[in-house]
C-alpha positions as CSV (number, residue, x, y, z in Angstrom):
1,M,188.4,197.2,104.4
2,S,186.5,194.6,102.0
3,H,186.0,190.9,102.2
4,K,186.6,189.1,98.9
5,S,183.4,186.8,100.3
6,D,180.5,186.0,102.3
7,N,182.3,183.9,103.7
8,A,185.1,186.1,105.2
9,C,182.5,187.5,107.1
10,V,182.7,187.2,110.6
11,C,179.2,188.5,111.6
12,P,176.9,185.6,112.9
13,K,173.6,188.0,110.9
14,I,173.5,185.9,108.2
15,K,170.5,187.1,106.6
16,C,171.8,191.0,107.3
17,E,171.7,193.1,104.2
18,R,174.9,194.2,104.8
19,H,176.0,190.4,105.9
20,G,179.9,190.6,103.9
21,K,179.8,194.3,102.8
22,C,182.3,195.9,105.0
23,S,182.1,199.3,104.0
24,E,178.2,199.5,104.0
25,C,178.3,197.8,107.7
26,I,180.9,200.0,108.7
27,E,178.7,203.1,107.2
28,H,175.4,202.2,108.9
29,H,177.3,201.5,112.7
30,K,178.9,205.1,112.4
31,T,175.1,206.4,113.3
32,S,174.1,202.9,115.5
33,K,175.0,202.3,119.3
34,Y,177.1,199.4,118.3
35,K,180.4,198.9,117.0
36,V,180.8,196.4,113.8
37,Y,181.2,193.0,114.5
38,C,184.4,192.2,113.5
39,R,185.8,195.5,115.0
40,R,184.8,194.3,118.9
41,S,186.9,193.7,121.6
42,P,186.7,190.3,121.9
43,K,184.9,188.7,125.5
44,K,186.5,188.6,128.6
45,T,186.1,184.8,130.1
46,L,184.5,184.4,132.7
47,L,187.9,184.1,134.9
48,E,189.2,187.1,134.1
49,K,185.7,189.0,135.4
50,I,186.2,187.3,138.2
51,F,189.9,188.1,138.8
52,K,188.7,191.9,138.3
53,N,186.2,191.4,140.8
54,I,188.2,189.9,143.3
55,G,191.4,192.5,142.9
56,G,188.9,195.3,144.1
57,S,189.3,197.7,141.4
58,K,188.2,200.9,142.1
């Protein structure tokens, strides 16, 4: 997976040396505690968090 230009990279860290270089970024994150930004699951909305807590999940 590689982007055609830096404009296609969705990572907000624009000053990162790996910005727009998908293969380098993925390789770096193999040993990082964080997932690659573009492969993270979307953040849950506040309502989803509230309803999960109300539902009494164990």
